[in-house]
C-alpha positions as CSV (number, residue, x, y, z in Angstrom):
1,M,8.7,-35.6,55.3
2,A,7.7,-31.9,55.2
3,R,6.0,-30.6,52.1
4,L,8.3,-28.5,49.9
5,A,7.5,-25.2,48.3
6,L,9.5,-23.3,45.6
7,L,9.0,-19.6,45.8
8,S,10.5,-17.3,43.1
9,V,8.5,-14.1,42.4
10,S,9.0,-10.7,40.9
11,D,5.8,-9.3,42.5
12,K,6.5,-9.7,46.2
13,T,3.1,-8.5,47.3
14,G,2.0,-10.5,50.4
15,L,5.0,-12.8,50.0
16,V,6.4,-12.7,53.5
17,E,3.0,-13.2,55.1
18,F,2.2,-16.1,52.8
19,A,5.5,-17.8,53.4
20,R,5.3,-17.4,57.1
21,S,1.9,-19.0,57.1
22,I,2.9,-22.1,55.1
23,V,6.0,-22.5,57.3
24,E,4.5,-21.9,60.7
25,D,1.0,-23.2,60.2
26,F,1.6,-26.1,57.7
27,Q,5.3,-27.0,58.2
28,F,6.5,-26.4,54.6
29,D,10.1,-26.3,53.7
30,I,11.0,-23.5,51.3
31,I,13.5,-23.3,48.5
32,S,13.9,-20.0,46.8
33,S,16.2,-18.0,44.4
34,G,17.7,-14.5,44.1
35,G,15.8,-11.6,45.5
36,T,12.9,-13.7,46.8
37,A,15.3,-15.7,49.0
38,K,16.9,-12.5,50.3
39,V,13.5,-11.0,51.2
40,L,12.5,-14.2,53.1
41,Q,15.8,-14.4,54.9
42,E,15.6,-10.8,56.0
43,A,12.1,-11.6,57.4
44,G,13.7,-14.3,59.5
45,L,12.1,-17.2,57.7
46,P,14.0,-20.5,57.1
47,V,14.8,-20.8,53.4
48,T,17.2,-22.8,51.3
49,K,18.6,-21.1,48.3
50,V,18.1,-22.9,45.0
51,S,21.9,-22.9,44.4
52,D,22.4,-24.7,47.7
53,Y,19.6,-27.2,47.0
54,T,20.9,-28.0,43.5
55,G,24.6,-27.8,44.3
56,F,25.0,-25.6,41.2
57,P,25.6,-21.8,41.5
58,E,23.6,-19.1,39.8
59,I,25.5,-18.2,36.7
60,L,25.4,-15.7,33.8
61,G,24.5,-12.8,36.1
62,G,21.5,-14.7,37.4
63,R,20.1,-15.7,34.0
64,V,20.5,-19.4,35.0
65,K,19.2,-20.2,38.5
66,T,16.3,-22.7,38.5
67,L,17.0,-24.5,35.2
68,H,18.2,-27.7,36.8
69,P,16.9,-31.3,36.9
70,R,16.7,-31.2,40.7
71,V,14.1,-28.4,40.4
72,H,12.2,-29.5,37.3
73,G,12.3,-33.2,38.4
74,G,10.6,-32.2,41.6
75,I,8.0,-30.3,39.8
76,L,7.2,-32.8,37.0
77,A,7.3,-36.0,39.0
78,R,4.1,-38.0,38.8
79,R,3.4,-39.3,42.4
80,N,1.3,-42.2,41.1
81,L,4.0,-43.7,38.9
82,Q,6.6,-45.9,40.7
83,E,9.1,-45.2,37.9
84,D,9.0,-41.5,38.6
85,L,9.3,-42.0,42.4
86,Q,12.3,-44.3,41.8
87,D,14.0,-41.6,39.6
88,L,13.5,-39.0,42.4
89,E,15.0,-41.3,45.0
90,A,17.9,-42.3,42.8
91,N,18.8,-38.7,42.1
92,D,18.1,-37.3,45.5
93,V,15.3,-35.1,44.2
94,R,12.5,-34.0,46.6
95,P,9.0,-33.8,45.1
96,I,7.8,-30.2,45.1
97,D,4.2,-29.7,46.4
98,L,3.8,-25.9,45.7
99,V,5.3,-23.6,43.0
100,V,4.8,-19.9,43.6
101,V,6.1,-18.0,40.5
102,N,5.3,-14.7,38.8
103,L,7.4,-13.2,36.1
104,Y,9.8,-10.3,35.5
105,P,8.0,-7.0,35.0
106,F,8.3,-6.9,31.2
107,E,5.3,-4.7,30.6
108,A,6.2,-2.2,33.3
109,T,9.7,-2.0,31.7
110,I,8.5,-1.2,28.2
111,A,5.9,1.2,29.5
112,N,8.8,3.5,30.4
113,P,9.4,5.7,27.3
114,D,13.1,5.7,28.0
115,A,13.4,1.9,28.0
116,T,15.9,0.6,25.5
117,L,15.7,-2.7,23.6
118,A,18.5,-4.0,25.9
119,D,16.4,-3.1,28.9
120,A,13.4,-4.9,27.6
121,V,15.5,-8.0,26.7
122,E,16.8,-8.3,30.2
123,K,13.3,-8.5,31.5
124,I,12.4,-11.5,29.4
125,D,12.0,-14.2,32.0
126,I,13.2,-17.7,31.0
127,G,13.3,-19.8,34.2
128,G,10.0,-18.4,35.5
129,P,7.8,-19.5,32.5
130,A,9.6,-22.9,32.4
131,M,8.6,-23.5,36.1
132,L,5.1,-22.2,35.5
133,R,4.5,-24.4,32.5
134,A,6.0,-27.4,34.2
135,A,3.9,-27.0,37.4
136,A,0.7,-26.2,35.5
137,K,1.2,-29.3,33.3
138,N,1.6,-31.4,36.5
139,F,-1.4,-29.9,38.4
140,Q,-2.7,-33.3,39.2
141,H,0.1,-33.7,41.7
142,L,1.0,-30.1,42.9
143,T,-0.3,-26.5,43.0
144,V,1.0,-23.6,41.0
145,L,0.3,-20.0,42.1
146,S,1.1,-17.2,39.7
147,N,-0.7,-14.3,41.3
148,P,-0.6,-13.0,44.9
149,A,-4.4,-12.8,44.7
150,Q,-4.4,-16.7,44.9
151,Y,-2.6,-16.9,48.2
152,D,-5.6,-16.6,50.5
153,G,-7.5,-19.2,48.5
154,Y,-4.7,-21.7,48.8
155,L,-4.4,-21.2,52.5
156,T,-8.1,-21.6,52.9
157,Q,-7.9,-24.9,51.0
158,L,-5.2,-26.1,53.4
159,R,-7.1,-25.1,56.4
160,E,-10.4,-26.7,55.3
161,K,-9.2,-29.7,53.4
162,G,-5.7,-30.4,54.4
163,E,-4.6,-30.1,50.8
164,P,-5.9,-28.2,47.7
165,S,-8.7,-29.8,45.8
166,F,-8.3,-31.1,42.3
167,E,-10.6,-28.3,41.0
168,F,-8.6,-25.6,42.8
169,R,-5.3,-27.0,41.3
170,R,-6.9,-27.1,37.9
171,Q,-8.0,-23.5,38.1
172,C,-4.6,-22.4,39.3
173,A,-2.9,-24.3,36.4
174,K,-5.2,-22.5,33.9
175,A,-4.2,-19.2,35.4
176,G,-0.6,-20.1,35.1
177,F,-0.9,-20.9,31.4
178,W,-2.8,-17.7,30.8
179,H,0.0,-15.8,32.7
180,T,2.7,-17.2,30.4
181,C,0.4,-16.7,27.3
182,Q,-0.1,-13.0,28.0
183,Y,3.6,-12.6,28.9
184,D,4.8,-14.1,25.6
185,R,2.2,-12.1,23.7
186,S,3.6,-8.9,25.2
187,I,7.1,-9.8,24.3
188,A,6.2,-10.8,20.7
189,T,4.1,-7.6,20.3
190,Y,6.9,-5.4,21.6
191,L,9.5,-7.0,19.2
192,E,7.1,-6.4,16.3
193,T,7.0,-2.7,17.2
194,Q,10.8,-2.6,17.0
195,A,10.8,-3.4,13.3
196,E,9.9,-0.5,11.1
197,S,7.0,-1.7,8.9
198,E,4.1,-0.1,7.1
199,T,2.1,-3.3,7.4
200,L,0.3,-4.9,10.3
201,P,2.1,-7.9,11.8
202,E,1.7,-11.4,10.3
203,Q,0.6,-12.7,13.7
204,F,-1.7,-10.7,15.9
205,G,-2.4,-11.9,19.4
206,V,-5.0,-10.8,21.8
207,A,-5.2,-12.0,25.4
208,G,-7.1,-10.5,28.3
209,S,-7.8,-10.9,32.0
210,Q,-11.3,-10.5,33.2
211,I,-11.9,-7.3,35.1
212,Q,-15.6,-7.8,35.7
213,A,-18.4,-10.1,34.7
214,L,-21.2,-7.9,33.4
215,R,-24.9,-8.5,34.0
216,Y,-25.5,-9.1,30.3
217,G,-24.4,-7.8,26.9
218,E,-26.3,-5.6,24.5
219,N,-29.5,-7.5,25.5
220,P,-30.4,-9.4,28.6
221,H,-30.2,-12.8,26.8
222,Q,-26.5,-12.2,25.9
223,K,-23.6,-13.0,28.3
224,A,-20.8,-10.5,28.6
225,A,-17.6,-9.7,30.5
226,W,-15.0,-7.0,30.6
227,Y,-11.4,-7.9,29.9
228,Q,-8.1,-6.0,30.3
229,I,-5.3,-6.5,27.9
230,G,-2.0,-7.0,29.6
231,Q,-1.1,-7.2,33.3
232,N,-1.2,-3.4,34.0
233,A,-4.5,-1.5,34.3
234,S,-4.9,1.0,31.5
235,G,-7.6,2.9,29.7
236,W,-11.0,2.3,31.2
237,G,-9.5,-0.3,33.6
238,A,-7.5,2.5,35.2
239,A,-10.4,5.0,35.3
240,E,-11.8,5.8,38.7
241,K,-15.5,5.4,39.2
242,L,-16.6,8.0,41.8
243,Q,-20.1,6.9,42.2
244,G,-23.1,5.2,40.5
245,K,-24.3,1.8,39.5
246,E,-22.1,-0.9,38.0
247,L,-21.1,-0.3,34.5
248,S,-22.9,-2.3,31.8
249,Y,-21.7,-3.6,28.5
250,N,-23.6,-0.8,26.7
251,N,-22.2,1.8,29.1
252,L,-18.7,0.8,28.3
253,V,-19.3,0.8,24.5
254,D,-20.8,4.3,24.7
255,L,-18.1,5.6,27.0
256,E,-15.4,4.5,24.6
257,A,-17.2,6.3,21.8
258,A,-17.5,9.4,24.1
259,R,-13.8,9.2,24.9
260,R,-12.8,9.1,21.2
261,I,-14.9,12.2,20.5
262,I,-13.6,14.3,23.4
263,A,-10.0,13.2,22.6
264,E,-10.3,15.5,19.6
265,F,-10.6,18.5,21.9
266,L,-8.0,17.8,24.6
267,G,-5.1,20.1,25.4
268,D,-4.4,23.2,27.5
269,D,-4.9,25.3,24.3
270,K,-8.4,23.9,23.7
271,P,-11.4,25.6,25.1
272,P,-14.0,23.9,27.3
273,T,-15.8,21.2,25.3
274,A,-18.7,18.8,26.0
275,A,-20.1,15.9,24.1
276,V,-23.4,14.1,24.7
277,L,-23.8,10.7,23.1
278,K,-26.6,8.1,22.6
279,H,-25.9,4.6,21.3
280,T,-22.3,5.6,20.3
281,N,-23.5,8.6,18.2
282,P,-23.1,12.2,19.3
283,C,-26.4,13.9,19.7
284,G,-24.7,17.2,20.8
285,V,-21.2,18.6,20.9
286,A,-20.3,22.1,21.8
287,V,-17.4,24.4,22.7
288,G,-18.0,27.2,25.2
289,E,-16.4,29.9,27.2
290,T,-17.0,27.8,30.3
291,L,-17.5,24.1,30.8
292,V,-21.1,24.5,32.0
293,Q,-21.9,26.6,28.9
294,A,-20.3,23.9,26.6
295,Y,-22.4,21.2,28.3
296,E,-25.7,23.1,28.2
297,D,-25.2,24.0,24.5
298,A,-24.3,20.4,23.7
299,F,-27.4,19.2,25.6
300,N,-29.7,21.6,23.9
301,G,-28.4,20.5,20.5
302,D,-30.8,17.6,20.9
303,S,-32.3,17.5,24.4
304,V,-34.7,14.8,23.5
305,S,-32.0,12.4,22.5
306,A,-29.7,13.5,25.3
307,F,-32.1,12.0,27.9
308,G,-30.4,8.9,29.2
309,G,-27.2,9.7,27.4
310,I,-23.5,9.7,28.0
311,V,-21.5,12.9,28.7
312,A,-17.8,13.5,28.1
313,L,-16.0,16.6,29.2
314,N,-12.5,17.8,28.4
315,R,-12.1,19.7,31.7
316,P,-12.5,18.5,35.3
317,I,-16.1,18.8,36.5
318,D,-16.8,22.0,38.4
319,A,-19.7,22.9,40.6
320,P,-21.8,24.8,38.0
321,T,-21.4,21.9,35.5
322,A,-22.2,19.4,38.2
323,T,-25.4,21.2,39.0
324,A,-26.4,21.3,35.3
325,L,-25.6,17.6,35.0
326,T,-28.1,16.7,37.8
327,K,-31.0,18.4,36.0
328,T,-31.8,15.5,33.7
329,F,-31.4,11.7,33.6
330,L,-28.0,10.6,32.4
331,E,-26.3,7.2,32.3
332,C,-22.7,8.2,32.7
333,V,-20.3,11.2,32.9
334,V,-16.6,11.0,32.2
335,A,-14.1,13.8,32.6
336,P,-10.3,14.2,33.4
337,G,-11.2,15.0,37.0
338,C,-13.8,16.2,39.4
339,E,-13.7,19.0,42.0
340,D,-14.7,18.3,45.6
341,E,-17.7,20.6,45.5
342,A,-18.8,19.0,42.3
343,K,-18.6,15.5,43.9
344,E,-21.0,16.6,46.6
345,I,-23.5,17.9,44.1
346,L,-23.3,14.9,41.9
347,A,-23.7,12.6,44.9
348,K,-27.4,13.6,45.0
349,K,-27.8,11.6,41.8
350,S,-26.5,8.4,43.4
351,K,-27.3,6.1,40.4
352,L,-25.4,8.4,37.9
353,R,-22.1,6.8,37.0
354,V,-19.4,9.4,37.3
355,L,-15.9,8.4,36.1
356,T,-12.6,10.2,35.9
357,M,-9.9,9.3,33.5
358,S,-6.7,11.3,33.8
359,D,-5.7,10.7,30.1
360,L,-8.8,10.6,27.9
361,N,-6.5,10.4,24.9
362,E,-5.3,6.9,26.0
363,G,-6.7,4.5,23.5
364,T,-5.7,1.4,21.6
365,G,-3.4,1.5,18.6
366,E,-5.6,-0.8,16.7
367,T,-9.3,-1.6,16.4
368,I,-10.5,-5.2,16.2
369,K,-13.8,-6.6,14.9
370,A,-14.8,-10.2,14.9
371,I,-16.0,-12.0,11.8
372,A,-16.9,-15.6,11.2
373,G,-13.8,-17.6,11.5
374,G,-11.5,-14.8,12.5
375,F,-11.2,-11.0,13.0
376,L,-10.2,-7.8,11.3
377,V,-7.6,-5.4,12.6
378,Q,-7.0,-1.8,11.5
379,T,-5.0,1.1,12.9
380,A,-7.0,3.7,14.8
381,D,-8.5,6.6,12.9
382,D,-6.3,9.1,14.8
383,L,-5.1,11.2,11.9
384,V,-4.4,14.8,13.0
385,E,-6.4,17.2,10.9
386,D,-4.2,19.7,9.0
387,T,-6.4,22.5,7.5
388,T,-3.4,23.7,5.5
389,Q,-3.8,20.6,3.4
390,W,-7.4,21.2,2.7
391,E,-8.4,22.3,-0.8
392,I,-10.7,25.3,-1.2
393,V,-12.5,24.5,-4.4
394,T,-15.1,27.3,-4.7
395,E,-14.9,30.9,-5.8
396,K,-16.0,32.0,-2.4
397,Q,-13.3,31.6,0.2
398,P,-13.8,30.8,3.9
399,T,-13.2,33.4,6.5
400,P,-10.8,32.4,9.4
401,E,-14.0,32.0,11.5
402,Q,-15.6,29.8,9.0
403,L,-12.4,27.7,8.6
404,E,-12.5,27.2,12.4
405,E,-16.1,26.2,12.3
406,L,-15.5,23.8,9.4
407,L,-12.7,22.1,11.4
408,F,-15.1,21.7,14.4
409,A,-17.8,20.2,12.2
410,W,-15.3,17.9,10.5
411,K,-14.0,16.6,13.9
412,V,-17.5,15.8,15.1
413,C,-18.6,14.2,11.8
414,K,-15.6,11.8,12.1
415,H,-17.3,10.2,15.1
416,V,-20.8,9.8,13.6
417,K,-21.9,6.5,12.1
418,S,-21.9,6.5,8.2
419,N,-23.6,7.9,6.3
420,A,-23.0,11.0,8.4
421,I,-24.0,14.6,8.1
422,V,-23.4,17.2,10.8
423,V,-24.7,20.8,10.9
424,T,-23.0,23.3,13.2
425,K,-22.8,27.0,14.1
426,N,-20.7,28.7,16.7
427,R,-18.9,25.4,17.3
428,T,-22.1,23.8,18.5
429,T,-24.0,21.0,16.7
430,L,-27.5,21.8,15.5
431,G,-28.4,18.7,13.6
432,I,-26.9,15.3,13.1
433,G,-27.9,12.6,10.5
434,A,-26.3,9.3,11.5
435,G,-26.1,5.8,10.1
436,Q,-28.4,6.4,7.1
437,M,-28.4,4.1,4.1
438,N,-27.9,7.1,1.8
439,R,-26.4,10.5,2.2
440,V,-29.5,12.4,1.0
441,G,-31.4,10.9,3.9
442,A,-28.6,11.8,6.4
443,A,-28.6,15.4,5.1
444,K,-32.4,15.6,5.3
445,I,-32.4,14.5,9.0
446,A,-29.6,16.9,10.0
447,I,-31.1,19.9,8.2
448,E,-34.6,19.3,9.5
449,Q,-33.2,18.9,13.0
450,A,-31.3,22.2,12.8
451,G,-34.4,24.0,11.4
452,E,-34.2,27.7,11.2
453,Q,-30.8,27.7,12.8
454,C,-29.3,26.5,9.5
455,Q,-29.1,30.2,8.5
456,G,-25.3,30.9,8.2
457,A,-24.5,27.4,9.5
458,T,-21.8,24.9,8.4
459,L,-22.3,21.3,7.1
460,A,-19.8,18.4,7.3
461,S,-20.2,15.1,5.4
462,D,-18.0,12.1,6.2
463,G,-18.1,11.0,2.5
464,F,-18.2,12.7,-0.8
465,F,-21.4,13.9,-2.6
466,P,-22.0,11.7,-5.6
467,F,-24.6,14.2,-6.8
468,D,-25.3,17.9,-6.2
469,D,-28.7,17.3,-4.6
470,S,-27.5,17.5,-1.0
471,V,-25.5,20.7,-1.7
472,R,-28.7,22.3,-3.1
473,S,-30.7,21.2,-0.1
474,A,-28.1,22.6,2.3
475,A,-28.0,26.0,0.5
476,A,-31.8,26.2,0.4
477,A,-31.8,25.8,4.2
478,G,-29.4,28.6,4.6
479,I,-26.1,26.7,5.0
480,T,-23.1,28.8,3.9
481,A,-20.1,26.5,4.1
482,I,-19.6,22.8,3.5
483,V,-16.6,20.5,4.2
484,Q,-16.4,17.0,2.6
485,P,-13.6,14.6,1.6
486,G,-14.1,14.9,-2.2
487,G,-13.0,12.2,-4.5
488,S,-16.2,11.6,-6.5
489,I,-16.1,11.5,-10.3
490,R,-18.8,14.1,-10.1
491,D,-17.1,16.5,-7.7
492,K,-17.4,19.1,-10.4
493,D,-21.2,19.0,-10.2
494,S,-21.2,19.7,-6.4
495,I,-18.6,22.4,-6.8
496,A,-20.5,24.0,-9.6
497,A,-23.7,24.0,-7.5
498,A,-21.8,25.5,-4.5
499,N,-20.4,28.3,-6.8
500,E,-23.9,28.9,-8.2
501,L,-25.4,29.2,-4.8
502,G,-22.6,31.2,-3.1
503,V,-21.6,28.4,-0.7
504,V,-18.0,27.8,0.5
505,M,-16.8,24.3,-0.2
506,V,-13.7,22.7,1.2
507,L,-12.3,19.3,0.3
508,T,-10.2,17.5,2.9
509,G,-8.9,14.7,0.7
510,V,-9.5,12.4,3.7
511,R,-12.7,10.5,4.5
512,H,-13.8,9.2,7.9
513,F,-16.3,6.4,7.5
514,L,-17.4,4.8,10.8
515,H,-19.2,1.5,10.5
């Protein structure tokens, strides 16, 4: 008796070619349902509709097609048990050797902003997951393929071995269960978002498909891999790498930090902006009249630290900027695009990783950190700054230009590891104190790095000042305006010091700790 394959797929990539091969080269019979059967028939392939095979019509507008004992009996039968074989014979059920199933495009449906709840519900597959799970459970006796990428491997197994090996079937079963796992997670997550709630969900599922095995993690003795959440490429998975070496674990961590900073400065109304990072901290951020000016100012903000750094730009890379980028050793550059002339210039630095990401504002809604026995989830720190809500607490009021500078410094400070202090002038960072155990130390580093340029500069702090010492140090260096969240029981001491020294002080009422 010919081997029997059941084909029922939403993603029809490579379907006809695969079906033709199993029919003509390996003499399979095919049963199929709905649109899959139609595609195969139009290609001139012999196919039996599931409704003809079961003797039961598709009903409920196609909601019930494959949920039938003649289908699931053929999938779940154990060929080594006489009782199962007798059941098949008694009920005229053929054993199924191959199940090829992938599921309705639920994620693609909900990605459409116009999709309604009703649209989403109709894309919740029922028969597909049932067949996938059944076939994966019985992988000792048949093969389940849930991704077109598996087709070539299956055909190779048939050509070389006559039938798929146990290990191949096991791997395909695992992939099938992961497919249904991710599918169910997407549905559950979507339904969570439909209920208005100010709290995070009681269940939080994370499942990913490996995009790439990385050479190692933070250090050579650590294993690492890059995973994509969901079936559709997004974020860095959808970015285009124009050139350069393979991305490393540390590259990707740094690139994500760079993306988050530059996202603060995206928009047609925003001037050219560049950020240079090292170990997830900005070492230079600047706004310029041109992109090359912004990059050069950001680089010069701390040229020593910028060596071997990551660069993020809020405009497509042009030729002058590309030329400037090639003048020093950098690990990665990311921008919304890259002009053709710039590509040719950057190609001279063949090891430099250059990526384009059309939407640098595309991030995750939550951040996740692992802890022993579990993980922590929080919503992203994507609060839009509103300077009209800031409180000017000093006698001296900021000019419009100072207020603009304070906002720039505050945006950068948000992306510096706590304790964080940022000194800026002309919307360019001059000194950054990052990740210090106390705020006095962070201020000292930032002020010393800025040096004489502190005259007339602005200082931002990610947390409040518990004492007035940092305010006095800033004023002594020549800083004329300070922005900080406020909220200390000793705010009045810092405010009094600012008034005494003629420094503008603004309280945002919001802090941006970054651990």
